[in-house]
N, CA, C, O and the ligand as a Tripos MOL2 file, in Angstrom:
@<TRIPOS>MOLECULE
protein
  293   291    74     0     0
PROTEIN
NO_CHARGES

@<TRIPOS>ATOM
      1 N         145.0910  184.3970   79.7780 N.3       1 MET1
      2 CA        146.2910  183.5460   79.2930 C.3       1 MET1
      3 C         147.4070  184.5540   78.9980 C.2       1 MET1
      4 O         147.2210  185.7620   78.8580 O.2       1 MET1
      5 N         148.6160  183.9110   78.9170 N.am      2 LYS2
      6 CA        149.7690  184.6640   78.8500 C.3       2 LYS2
      7 C         150.8450  183.7040   78.3430 C.2       2 LYS2
      8 O         150.9910  182.5530   78.7550 O.2       2 LYS2
      9 N         151.4970  184.2350   77.5100 N.am      3 LYS3
     10 CA        152.7130  183.6190   76.6770 C.3       3 LYS3
     11 C         153.9950  183.6680   77.4510 C.2       3 LYS3
     12 O         154.5670  184.7450   77.6230 O.2       3 LYS3
     13 N         154.4340  182.6180   77.8910 N.am      4 CYS4
     14 CA        155.9740  182.5320   78.4290 C.3       4 CYS4
     15 C         156.9800  182.9440   77.4910 C.2       4 CYS4
     16 O         157.0470  182.5390   76.3300 O.2       4 CYS4
     17 N         157.6930  183.6930   77.9890 N.am      5 THR5
     18 CA        158.6110  184.2840   76.8500 C.3       5 THR5
     19 C         159.9470  183.3310   76.7860 C.2       5 THR5
     20 O         160.8620  183.5220   75.9850 O.2       5 THR5
     21 N         159.9160  182.3300   77.7060 N.am      6 ARG6
     22 CA        160.9020  181.3930   77.6870 C.3       6 ARG6
     23 C         160.8890  180.1920   76.9120 C.2       6 ARG6
     24 O         161.7510  179.8150   76.1180 O.2       6 ARG6
     25 N         159.6630  179.5490   77.2740 N.am      7 CYS7
     26 CA        159.1340  178.2690   76.5790 C.3       7 CYS7
     27 C         158.1860  178.4470   75.5610 C.2       7 CYS7
     28 O         157.8810  177.5090   74.8250 O.2       7 CYS7
     29 N         157.6320  179.6970   75.4380 N.am      8 GLY8
     30 CA        156.8070  180.0810   74.4220 C.3       8 GLY8
     31 C         155.2220  179.3970   74.5550 C.2       8 GLY8
     32 O         154.4430  179.4610   73.6040 O.2       8 GLY8
     33 N         154.9010  178.8200   75.6920 N.am      9 ARG9
     34 CA        153.7920  178.2580   75.7230 C.3       9 ARG9
     35 C         152.7530  179.2480   76.2400 C.2       9 ARG9
     36 O         153.0670  180.1740   76.9880 O.2       9 ARG9
     37 N         151.4740  179.0210   75.8090 N.am     10 LEU10
     38 CA        150.3260  179.9800   76.3650 C.3      10 LEU10
     39 C         149.8090  179.2510   77.5140 C.2      10 LEU10
     40 O         149.4050  178.0900   77.4620 O.2      10 LEU10
     41 N         149.8410  180.0500   78.6460 N.am     11 LEU11
     42 CA        149.3380  179.5340   79.9290 C.3      11 LEU11
     43 C         148.4600  180.3980   80.8350 C.2      11 LEU11
     44 O         148.5620  181.6190   80.7150 O.2      11 LEU11
     45 N         147.6060  179.8880   81.7320 N.am     12 PRO12
     46 CA        146.7390  180.6710   82.4230 C.3      12 PRO12
     47 C         147.6870  181.5990   83.3010 C.2      12 PRO12
     48 O         148.8500  181.2420   83.4940 O.2      12 PRO12
     49 N         147.2210  182.7340   83.8120 N.am     13 LEU13
     50 CA        147.9410  183.5320   84.5630 C.3      13 LEU13
     51 C         148.3280  182.8550   85.9570 C.2      13 LEU13
     52 O         149.2820  183.2480   86.6280 O.2      13 LEU13
     53 N         147.5530  181.8730   86.3010 N.am     14 SER14
     54 CA        147.9250  180.9680   87.6220 C.3      14 SER14
     55 C         149.2000  180.2980   87.6090 C.2      14 SER14
     56 O         149.7850  179.9130   88.6220 O.2      14 SER14
     57 N         149.6750  180.1540   86.2320 N.am     15 GLN15
     58 CA        150.9250  179.4000   86.1650 C.3      15 GLN15
     59 C         152.2140  180.3750   86.1090 C.2      15 GLN15
     60 O         153.3470  179.9580   85.8690 O.2      15 GLN15
     61 N         151.8710  181.8150   86.3780 N.am     16 PHE16
     62 CA        152.9390  182.5640   86.3840 C.3      16 PHE16
     63 C         152.8090  183.3330   87.9650 C.2      16 PHE16
     64 O         151.7830  183.6430   88.5700 O.2      16 PHE16
     65 N         154.2400  183.5060   88.3660 N.am     17 HIS17
     66 CA        154.4020  184.0260   89.6390 C.3      17 HIS17
     67 C         153.7890  185.7120   89.5860 C.2      17 HIS17
     68 O         153.7270  186.3480   88.5340 O.2      17 HIS17
     69 N         153.4640  186.1330   90.6260 N.am     18 ARG18
     70 CA        152.8740  187.5550   90.7490 C.3      18 ARG18
     71 C         154.3600  188.4930   90.6610 C.2      18 ARG18
     72 O         155.4690  188.1370   91.0590 O.2      18 ARG18
     73 N         154.0540  189.5490   90.1300 N.am     19 ASP19
     74 CA        155.2410  190.5080   89.9630 C.3      19 ASP19
     75 C         154.6590  191.8380   89.7530 C.2      19 ASP19
     76 O         154.2190  192.1700   88.6520 O.2      19 ASP19
     77 N         154.6440  192.6690   90.8570 N.am     20 LYS20
     78 CA        153.8780  194.1060   90.7910 C.3      20 LYS20
     79 C         154.5100  194.9180   89.7920 C.2      20 LYS20
     80 O         153.8330  195.7490   89.1880 O.2      20 LYS20
     81 N         155.8000  194.7630   89.5360 N.am     21 ILE21
     82 CA        156.5400  195.6030   88.8260 C.3      21 ILE21
     83 C         156.1760  195.5080   87.1980 C.2      21 ILE21
     84 O         156.1150  196.4830   86.4480 O.2      21 ILE21
     85 N         155.9850  194.3510   86.8840 N.am     22 SER22
     86 CA        155.6880  194.0270   85.5290 C.3      22 SER22
     87 C         154.0940  194.7530   85.0880 C.2      22 SER22
     88 O         153.3130  195.0980   85.9750 O.2      22 SER22
     89 N         153.8200  194.8890   83.8610 N.am     23 GLU23
     90 CA        152.6900  195.6280   83.2600 C.3      23 GLU23
     91 C         151.2680  194.8430   83.7780 C.2      23 GLU23
     92 O         150.3140  195.3850   84.3350 O.2      23 GLU23
     93 N         151.4150  193.4190   83.4290 N.am     24 ASP24
     94 CA        149.9320  192.7650   83.7440 C.3      24 ASP24
     95 C         150.1230  192.3130   85.2900 C.2      24 ASP24
     96 O         149.1670  191.7240   85.7940 O.2      24 ASP24
     97 N         151.1650  192.5140   86.0090 N.am     25 GLY25
     98 CA        151.2270  191.8990   87.4520 C.3      25 GLY25
     99 C         151.7040  190.6770   87.5990 C.2      25 GLY25
    100 O         151.6980  190.1800   88.7250 O.2      25 GLY25
    101 N         152.2170  189.9460   86.4760 N.am     26 HIS26
    102 CA        152.8060  188.6040   86.5400 C.3      26 HIS26
    103 C         154.2150  188.6130   85.9560 C.2      26 HIS26
    104 O         154.5430  189.5160   85.1860 O.2      26 HIS26
    105 N         155.0400  187.6630   86.2890 N.am     27 TYR27
    106 CA        156.4240  187.5600   85.5800 C.3      27 TYR27
    107 C         156.1820  187.0260   84.0980 C.2      27 TYR27
    108 O         155.2340  186.3190   83.7570 O.2      27 TYR27
    109 N         157.1510  187.4640   83.3260 N.am     28 TYR28
    110 CA        157.1200  187.2450   81.8530 C.3      28 TYR28
    111 C         157.4780  185.6350   81.6290 C.2      28 TYR28
    112 O         157.2170  185.0920   80.5550 O.2      28 TYR28
    113 N         158.0430  184.9810   82.6370 N.am     29 VAL29
    114 CA        158.2860  183.3740   82.4200 C.3      29 VAL29
    115 C         157.4950  182.9390   83.3380 C.2      29 VAL29
    116 O         157.1730  183.5790   84.3390 O.2      29 VAL29
    117 N         157.0490  181.5600   82.9860 N.am     30 CYS30
    118 CA        156.0670  180.8740   83.8130 C.3      30 CYS30
    119 C         156.7240  180.0430   84.9370 C.2      30 CYS30
    120 O         157.9370  179.8370   84.9140 O.2      30 CYS30
    121 N         156.0130  179.6140   85.8220 N.am     31 LYS31
    122 CA        156.5650  179.0660   87.2250 C.3      31 LYS31
    123 C         157.6550  177.9330   86.8530 C.2      31 LYS31
    124 O         158.7340  177.7470   87.4150 O.2      31 LYS31
    125 N         157.1890  177.3320   85.9330 N.am     32 GLU32
    126 CA        158.0390  176.0090   85.5900 C.3      32 GLU32
    127 C         159.4640  176.5330   85.0950 C.2      32 GLU32
    128 O         160.5370  176.0640   85.4740 O.2      32 GLU32
    129 N         159.3130  177.4980   84.2590 N.am     33 CYS33
    130 CA        160.6660  177.8750   83.6810 C.3      33 CYS33
    131 C         161.6660  178.7020   84.5940 C.2      33 CYS33
    132 O         162.8940  178.6980   84.5060 O.2      33 CYS33
    133 N         160.8900  179.4040   85.4800 N.am     34 ARG34
    134 CA        161.4440  180.2440   86.4710 C.3      34 ARG34
    135 C         162.1100  179.1750   87.6000 C.2      34 ARG34
    136 O         163.2480  179.3530   88.0320 O.2      34 ARG34
    137 N         161.4200  178.2550   87.9430 N.am     35 ARG35
    138 CA        162.1260  177.1680   88.8140 C.3      35 ARG35
    139 C         163.1500  176.6670   88.0500 C.2      35 ARG35
    140 O         164.2530  176.6640   88.5970 O.2      35 ARG35
    141 N         163.0830  176.2650   86.9900 N.am     36 LYS36
    142 CA        164.1550  175.4380   86.1460 C.3      36 LYS36
    143 C         165.3540  176.4910   86.0230 C.2      36 LYS36
    144 O         166.5110  176.0900   86.1440 O.2      36 LYS36
    145 N         165.1120  177.6610   85.8160 N.am     37 TYR37
    146 CA        166.3390  178.8200   85.5400 C.3      37 TYR37
    147 C         166.8510  178.8130   87.0510 C.2      37 TYR37
    148 O         168.0760  178.7050   87.1110 O.2      37 TYR37
    149 N         166.3070  178.8890   88.1020 N.am     38 TYR38
    150 CA        167.0790  179.0710   89.3400 C.3      38 TYR38
    151 C         167.8100  177.8130   89.6530 C.2      38 TYR38
    152 O         168.9030  177.8480   90.2180 O.2      38 TYR38
    153 N         167.1330  176.5110   89.2400 N.am     39 THR39
    154 CA        167.8770  175.4060   89.6440 C.3      39 THR39
    155 C         168.8930  175.2510   88.9580 C.2      39 THR39
    156 O         169.8700  174.7480   89.5130 O.2      39 THR39
    157 N         168.9680  175.5820   87.7360 N.am     40 ASP40
    158 CA        170.1970  175.5340   86.7600 C.3      40 ASP40
    159 C         171.2470  176.4940   87.3970 C.2      40 ASP40
    160 O         172.3730  176.0200   87.5450 O.2      40 ASP40
    161 N         171.0670  177.5600   87.7250 N.am     41 GLN41
    162 CA        171.8550  178.5410   88.3150 C.3      41 GLN41
    163 C         172.5620  178.1860   89.4070 C.2      41 GLN41
    164 O         173.7860  178.0970   89.4930 O.2      41 GLN41
    165 N         171.5940  177.9490   90.3990 N.am     42 ARG42
    166 CA        172.1610  177.6010   91.7370 C.3      42 ARG42
    167 C         172.5440  176.2860   91.9500 C.2      42 ARG42
    168 O         173.6840  176.1250   92.3840 O.2      42 ARG42
    169 N         171.6710  175.0390   91.6890 N.am     43 GLY43
    170 CA        172.0430  173.8700   91.6680 C.3      43 GLY43
    171 C         173.2000  173.4940   90.8730 C.2      43 GLY43
    172 O         174.0180  172.6840   91.3090 O.2      43 GLY43
    173 N         173.3180  174.0590   89.6870 N.am     44 GLY44
    174 CA        174.4340  173.7030   88.7620 C.3      44 GLY44
    175 C         175.6460  174.0400   89.1650 C.2      44 GLY44
    176 O         176.6520  173.3500   89.0000 O.2      44 GLY44
    177 N         175.5910  175.1900   89.7480 N.am     45 LEU45
    178 CA        176.7620  175.7910   90.3440 C.3      45 LEU45
    179 C         177.3400  175.1020   91.6780 C.2      45 LEU45
    180 O         178.5330  174.9430   91.9370 O.2      45 LEU45
    181 N         176.3240  174.7570   92.4060 N.am     46 ALA46
    182 CA        176.5700  174.2800   93.5990 C.3      46 ALA46
    183 C         177.2370  172.8490   93.5190 C.2      46 ALA46
    184 O         178.1280  172.4440   94.2660 O.2      46 ALA46
    185 N         176.6690  172.1840   92.5220 N.am     47 HIS47
    186 CA        177.0200  170.7140   92.2180 C.3      47 HIS47
    187 C         178.5600  170.8150   91.7740 C.2      47 HIS47
    188 O         179.4410  170.1100   92.2670 O.2      47 HIS47
    189 N         178.7710  171.7830   90.7770 N.am     48 LYS48
    190 CA        180.1130  171.9730   90.1800 C.3      48 LYS48
    191 C         181.0600  172.2720   91.3050 C.2      48 LYS48
    192 O         182.1580  171.7170   91.2620 O.2      48 LYS48
    193 N         180.7760  173.1030   92.3430 N.am     49 PHE49
    194 CA        181.7220  173.6640   93.2700 C.3      49 PHE49
    195 C         181.3090  173.2160   94.6780 C.2      49 PHE49
    196 O         181.2340  173.9550   95.6600 O.2      49 PHE49
    197 N         181.0210  171.7420   94.6320 N.am     50 ARG50
    198 CA        180.6350  171.1160   95.9620 C.3      50 ARG50
    199 C         181.8820  171.1990   97.0110 C.2      50 ARG50
    200 O         181.7600  171.4780   98.2030 O.2      50 ARG50
    201 N         183.0520  170.9160   96.3700 N.am     51 ASN51
    202 CA        184.2720  170.9820   97.2870 C.3      51 ASN51
    203 C         185.0490  172.4440   97.1510 C.2      51 ASN51
    204 O         186.1270  172.5970   97.7250 O.2      51 ASN51
    205 N         184.5660  173.3150   96.5100 N.am     52 ALA52
    206 CA        185.1150  174.6060   96.4130 C.3      52 ALA52
    207 C         184.9570  175.4520   97.5740 C.2      52 ALA52
    208 O         184.0270  175.2610   98.3570 O.2      52 ALA52
    209 N         185.8460  176.4210   97.7460 N.am     53 THR53
    210 CA        185.8570  177.3510   98.9260 C.3      53 THR53
    211 C         184.8430  178.5010   98.5320 C.2      53 THR53
    212 O         184.6620  178.7390   97.3380 O.2      53 THR53
    213 N         184.3050  179.0820   99.3250 N.am     54 THR54
    214 CA        183.6090  180.3270   98.9330 C.3      54 THR54
    215 C         184.2510  181.2660   98.0530 C.2      54 THR54
    216 O         183.6700  181.8050   97.1110 O.2      54 THR54
    217 N         185.6350  181.4880   98.4140 N.am     55 GLU55
    218 CA        186.4150  182.3280   97.5420 C.3      55 GLU55
    219 C         186.5660  181.7700   96.2340 C.2      55 GLU55
    220 O         186.5820  182.6390   95.3620 O.2      55 GLU55
    221 N         186.6730  180.6880   95.8510 N.am     56 GLU56
    222 CA        186.6980  179.9180   94.5740 C.3      56 GLU56
    223 C         185.5570  180.1950   93.7080 C.2      56 GLU56
    224 O         185.6360  180.4500   92.5070 O.2      56 GLU56
    225 N         184.4760  180.1260   94.4120 N.am     57 MET57
    226 CA        182.9750  180.2710   93.8810 C.3      57 MET57
    227 C         182.9720  181.6600   93.5500 C.2      57 MET57
    228 O         182.6560  181.9980   92.4100 O.2      57 MET57
    229 N         183.2620  182.4390   94.3490 N.am     58 GLU58
    230 CA        183.1290  183.9210   93.9150 C.3      58 GLU58
    231 C         183.8030  184.1720   92.6390 C.2      58 GLU58
    232 O         183.2890  184.6760   91.6400 O.2      58 GLU58
    233 N         185.2500  183.6870   92.8070 N.am     59 ARG59
    234 CA        185.9710  183.9500   91.5160 C.3      59 ARG59
    235 C         185.2190  183.3200   90.1810 C.2      59 ARG59
    236 O         185.1870  183.8810   89.0860 O.2      59 ARG59
    237 N         184.7620  182.3410   90.4200 N.am     60 GLU60
    238 CA        184.1650  181.7380   89.1310 C.3      60 GLU60
    239 C         182.8620  182.4210   88.7170 C.2      60 GLU60
    240 O         182.4610  182.4300   87.5530 O.2      60 GLU60
    241 N         182.2440  182.9750   89.7150 N.am     61 LEU61
    242 CA        180.9570  183.8100   89.4480 C.3      61 LEU61
    243 C         181.4620  185.1680   88.8280 C.2      61 LEU61
    244 O         180.7970  185.6140   87.8920 O.2      61 LEU61
    245 N         182.4140  185.7720   89.1930 N.am     62 ALA62
    246 CA        182.9920  186.8650   88.6010 C.3      62 ALA62
    247 C         183.4640  186.6380   86.9670 C.2      62 ALA62
    248 O         183.1320  187.3880   86.0490 O.2      62 ALA62
    249 N         184.1100  185.7180   86.8660 N.am     63 ARG63
    250 CA        184.7080  185.2470   85.5590 C.3      63 ARG63
    251 C         183.5100  185.0530   84.7120 C.2      63 ARG63
    252 O         183.4960  185.5600   83.5910 O.2      63 ARG63
    253 N         182.3720  184.2770   85.2010 N.am     64 ARG64
    254 CA        181.1280  184.1930   84.3450 C.3      64 ARG64
    255 C         180.4950  185.4180   83.9140 C.2      64 ARG64
    256 O         180.1260  185.5840   82.7510 O.2      64 ARG64
    257 N         180.3360  186.4490   85.0110 N.am     65 ARG65
    258 CA        179.7770  187.5660   84.5270 C.3      65 ARG65
    259 C         180.6460  188.5380   83.4620 C.2      65 ARG65
    260 O         180.1110  189.2130   82.5820 O.2      65 ARG65
    261 N         181.9120  188.4820   83.6830 N.am     66 ALA66
    262 CA        182.9460  189.0980   82.8670 C.3      66 ALA66
    263 C         182.7400  188.6470   81.3800 C.2      66 ALA66
    264 O         182.8610  189.3750   80.3940 O.2      66 ALA66
    265 N         182.3740  187.1810   81.3940 N.am     67 ALA67
    266 CA        182.2320  186.5430   80.0070 C.3      67 ALA67
    267 C         180.9960  186.9690   79.4410 C.2      67 ALA67
    268 O         180.8670  187.1790   78.2350 O.2      67 ALA67
    269 N         179.9740  187.1190   80.3770 N.am     68 GLU68
    270 CA        178.7230  187.4400   79.8580 C.3      68 GLU68
    271 C         178.7520  188.8360   79.3040 C.2      68 GLU68
    272 O         178.1640  189.0580   78.2460 O.2      68 GLU68
    273 N         179.3990  189.8070   79.9430 N.am     69 ALA69
    274 CA        179.4740  191.1290   79.6520 C.3      69 ALA69
    275 C         180.3670  191.3190   78.2900 C.2      69 ALA69
    276 O         180.3050  192.3410   77.6070 O.2      69 ALA69
    277 N         181.0720  190.3790   78.0360 N.am     70 ARG70
    278 CA        182.0310  190.3930   76.7270 C.3      70 ARG70
    279 C         181.0960  190.0590   75.7560 C.2      70 ARG70
    280 O         181.0630  190.6910   74.7010 O.2      70 ARG70
    281 N         180.1870  188.9730   76.0260 N.am     71 SER71
    282 CA        179.4830  188.3580   74.9260 C.3      71 SER71
    283 C         178.1080  189.3850   74.5460 C.2      71 SER71
    284 O         177.4510  189.2100   73.5190 O.2      71 SER71
    285 N         177.8480  190.3090   75.4010 N.am     72 ALA72
    286 CA        176.7980  191.1950   75.3790 C.3      72 ALA72
    287 C         177.0440  192.2670   74.2700 C.2      72 ALA72
    288 O         176.1410  192.7460   73.5840 O.2      72 ALA72
    289 N         178.3590  192.5900   74.1710 N.am     73 ASN73
    290 CA        178.9210  193.6590   73.4490 C.3      73 ASN73
    291 C         179.1280  193.3510   71.8850 C.2      73 ASN73
    292 O         179.6120  194.2080   71.1450 O.2      73 ASN73
    293 ZN        157.8990  178.7070   80.4930 Zn       74 ZN74
@<TRIPOS>BOND
     1     1     2 1
     2     2     3 1
     3     3     4 2
     4     3     5 am
     5     5     6 1
     6     6     7 1
     7     7     8 2
     8     7     9 am
     9     9    10 1
    10    10    11 1
    11    11    12 2
    12    11    13 am
    13    13    14 1
    14    14    15 1
    15    15    16 2
    16    15    17 am
    17    17    18 1
    18    18    19 1
    19    19    20 2
    20    19    21 am
    21    21    22 1
    22    22    23 1
    23    23    24 2
    24    23    25 am
    25    25    26 1
    26    26    27 1
    27    27    28 2
    28    27    29 am
    29    29    30 1
    30    30    31 1
    31    31    32 2
    32    31    33 am
    33    33    34 1
    34    34    35 1
    35    35    36 2
    36    35    37 am
    37    37    38 1
    38    38    39 1
    39    39    40 2
    40    39    41 am
    41    41    42 1
    42    42    43 1
    43    43    44 2
    44    43    45 am
    45    45    46 1
    46    46    47 1
    47    47    48 2
    48    47    49 am
    49    49    50 1
    50    50    51 1
    51    51    52 2
    52    51    53 am
    53    53    54 1
    54    54    55 1
    55    55    56 2
    56    55    57 am
    57    57    58 1
    58    58    59 1
    59    59    60 2
    60    59    61 am
    61    61    62 1
    62    62    63 1
    63    63    64 2
    64    63    65 am
    65    65    66 1
    66    66    67 1
    67    67    68 2
    68    67    69 am
    69    69    70 1
    70    70    71 1
    71    71    72 2
    72    71    73 am
    73    73    74 1
    74    74    75 1
    75    75    76 2
    76    75    77 am
    77    77    78 1
    78    78    79 1
    79    79    80 2
    80    79    81 am
    81    81    82 1
    82    82    83 1
    83    83    84 2
    84    83    85 am
    85    85    86 1
    86    86    87 1
    87    87    88 2
    88    87    89 am
    89    89    90 1
    90    90    91 1
    91    91    92 2
    92    91    93 am
    93    93    94 1
    94    94    95 1
    95    95    96 2
    96    95    97 am
    97    97    98 1
    98    98    99 1
    99    99   100 2
   100    99   101 am
   101   101   102 1
   102   102   103 1
   103   103   104 2
   104   103   105 am
   105   105   106 1
   106   106   107 1
   107   107   108 2
   108   107   109 am
   109   109   110 1
   110   110   111 1
   111   111   112 2
   112   111   113 am
   113   113   114 1
   114   114   115 1
   115   115   116 2
   116   115   117 am
   117   117   118 1
   118   118   119 1
   119   119   120 2
   120   119   121 am
   121   121   122 1
   122   122   123 1
   123   123   124 2
   124   123   125 am
   125   125   126 1
   126   126   127 1
   127   127   128 2
   128   127   129 am
   129   129   130 1
   130   130   131 1
   131   131   132 2
   132   131   133 am
   133   133   134 1
   134   134   135 1
   135   135   136 2
   136   135   137 am
   137   137   138 1
   138   138   139 1
   139   139   140 2
   140   139   141 am
   141   141   142 1
   142   142   143 1
   143   143   144 2
   144   143   145 am
   145   145   146 1
   146   146   147 1
   147   147   148 2
   148   147   149 am
   149   149   150 1
   150   150   151 1
   151   151   152 2
   152   151   153 am
   153   153   154 1
   154   154   155 1
   155   155   156 2
   156   155   157 am
   157   157   158 1
   158   158   159 1
   159   159   160 2
   160   159   161 am
   161   161   162 1
   162   162   163 1
   163   163   164 2
   164   163   165 am
   165   165   166 1
   166   166   167 1
   167   167   168 2
   168   167   169 am
   169   169   170 1
   170   170   171 1
   171   171   172 2
   172   171   173 am
   173   173   174 1
   174   174   175 1
   175   175   176 2
   176   175   177 am
   177   177   178 1
   178   178   179 1
   179   179   180 2
   180   179   181 am
   181   181   182 1
   182   182   183 1
   183   183   184 2
   184   183   185 am
   185   185   186 1
   186   186   187 1
   187   187   188 2
   188   187   189 am
   189   189   190 1
   190   190   191 1
   191   191   192 2
   192   191   193 am
   193   193   194 1
   194   194   195 1
   195   195   196 2
   196   195   197 am
   197   197   198 1
   198   198   199 1
   199   199   200 2
   200   199   201 am
   201   201   202 1
   202   202   203 1
   203   203   204 2
   204   203   205 am
   205   205   206 1
   206   206   207 1
   207   207   208 2
   208   207   209 am
   209   209   210 1
   210   210   211 1
   211   211   212 2
   212   211   213 am
   213   213   214 1
   214   214   215 1
   215   215   216 2
   216   215   217 am
   217   217   218 1
   218   218   219 1
   219   219   220 2
   220   219   221 am
   221   221   222 1
   222   222   223 1
   223   223   224 2
   224   223   225 am
   225   225   226 1
   226   226   227 1
   227   227   228 2
   228   227   229 am
   229   229   230 1
   230   230   231 1
   231   231   232 2
   232   231   233 am
   233   233   234 1
   234   234   235 1
   235   235   236 2
   236   235   237 am
   237   237   238 1
   238   238   239 1
   239   239   240 2
   240   239   241 am
   241   241   242 1
   242   242   243 1
   243   243   244 2
   244   243   245 am
   245   245   246 1
   246   246   247 1
   247   247   248 2
   248   247   249 am
   249   249   250 1
   250   250   251 1
   251   251   252 2
   252   251   253 am
   253   253   254 1
   254   254   255 1
   255   255   256 2
   256   255   257 am
   257   257   258 1
   258   258   259 1
   259   259   260 2
   260   259   261 am
   261   261   262 1
   262   262   263 1
   263   263   264 2
   264   263   265 am
   265   265   266 1
   266   266   267 1
   267   267   268 2
   268   267   269 am
   269   269   270 1
   270   270   271 1
   271   271   272 2
   272   271   273 am
   273   273   274 1
   274   274   275 1
   275   275   276 2
   276   275   277 am
   277   277   278 1
   278   278   279 1
   279   279   280 2
   280   279   281 am
   281   281   282 1
   282   282   283 1
   283   283   284 2
   284   283   285 am
   285   285   286 1
   286   286   287 1
   287   287   288 2
   288   287   289 am
   289   289   290 1
   290   290   291 1
   291   291   292 2
@<TRIPOS>SUBSTRUCTURE
     1 MET1         2 RESIDUE 1 A MET
     2 LYS2         6 RESIDUE 1 A LYS
     3 LYS3        10 RESIDUE 1 A LYS
     4 CYS4        14 RESIDUE 1 A CYS
     5 THR5        18 RESIDUE 1 A THR
     6 ARG6        22 RESIDUE 1 A ARG
     7 CYS7        26 RESIDUE 1 A CYS
     8 GLY8        30 RESIDUE 1 A GLY
     9 ARG9        34 RESIDUE 1 A ARG
    10 LEU10       38 RESIDUE 1 A LEU
    11 LEU11       42 RESIDUE 1 A LEU
    12 PRO12       46 RESIDUE 1 A PRO
    13 LEU13       50 RESIDUE 1 A LEU
    14 SER14       54 RESIDUE 1 A SER
    15 GLN15       58 RESIDUE 1 A GLN
    16 PHE16       62 RESIDUE 1 A PHE
    17 HIS17       66 RESIDUE 1 A HIS
    18 ARG18       70 RESIDUE 1 A ARG
    19 ASP19       74 RESIDUE 1 A ASP
    20 LYS20       78 RESIDUE 1 A LYS
    21 ILE21       82 RESIDUE 1 A ILE
    22 SER22       86 RESIDUE 1 A SER
    23 GLU23       90 RESIDUE 1 A GLU
    24 ASP24       94 RESIDUE 1 A ASP
    25 GLY25       98 RESIDUE 1 A GLY
    26 HIS26      102 RESIDUE 1 A HIS
    27 TYR27      106 RESIDUE 1 A TYR
    28 TYR28      110 RESIDUE 1 A TYR
    29 VAL29      114 RESIDUE 1 A VAL
    30 CYS30      118 RESIDUE 1 A CYS
    31 LYS31      122 RESIDUE 1 A LYS
    32 GLU32      126 RESIDUE 1 A GLU
    33 CYS33      130 RESIDUE 1 A CYS
    34 ARG34      134 RESIDUE 1 A ARG
    35 ARG35      138 RESIDUE 1 A ARG
    36 LYS36      142 RESIDUE 1 A LYS
    37 TYR37      146 RESIDUE 1 A TYR
    38 TYR38      150 RESIDUE 1 A TYR
    39 THR39      154 RESIDUE 1 A THR
    40 ASP40      158 RESIDUE 1 A ASP
    41 GLN41      162 RESIDUE 1 A GLN
    42 ARG42      166 RESIDUE 1 A ARG
    43 GLY43      170 RESIDUE 1 A GLY
    44 GLY44      174 RESIDUE 1 A GLY
    45 LEU45      178 RESIDUE 1 A LEU
    46 ALA46      182 RESIDUE 1 A ALA
    47 HIS47      186 RESIDUE 1 A HIS
    48 LYS48      190 RESIDUE 1 A LYS
    49 PHE49      194 RESIDUE 1 A PHE
    50 ARG50      198 RESIDUE 1 A ARG
    51 ASN51      202 RESIDUE 1 A ASN
    52 ALA52      206 RESIDUE 1 A ALA
    53 THR53      210 RESIDUE 1 A THR
    54 THR54      214 RESIDUE 1 A THR
    55 GLU55      218 RESIDUE 1 A GLU
    56 GLU56      222 RESIDUE 1 A GLU
    57 MET57      226 RESIDUE 1 A MET
    58 GLU58      230 RESIDUE 1 A GLU
    59 ARG59      234 RESIDUE 1 A ARG
    60 GLU60      238 RESIDUE 1 A GLU
    61 LEU61      242 RESIDUE 1 A LEU
    62 ALA62      246 RESIDUE 1 A ALA
    63 ARG63      250 RESIDUE 1 A ARG
    64 ARG64      254 RESIDUE 1 A ARG
    65 ARG65      258 RESIDUE 1 A ARG
    66 ALA66      262 RESIDUE 1 A ALA
    67 ALA67      266 RESIDUE 1 A ALA
    68 GLU68      270 RESIDUE 1 A GLU
    69 ALA69      274 RESIDUE 1 A ALA
    70 ARG70      278 RESIDUE 1 A ARG
    71 SER71      282 RESIDUE 1 A SER
    72 ALA72      286 RESIDUE 1 A ALA
    73 ASN73      290 RESIDUE 1 A ASN
    74 ZN74       293 GROUP 0 **** ****
């Protein structure tokens, strides 16, 4: 069993993707959270910028990264 750092649930290792870099060979977030995370990231952005050009999307991504960097300090 392993605790997901994102949802906090205690789940069997089969519910975690394999990751040879991590200590116990599995990701620290469960499959469900990982999938949701990527859906939010890509799906959310793709939906918002459905009609935007790649250039506009790149700019938005850069803006978000800058905002994240600022809030980290
Ligand atoms: Zn989870």
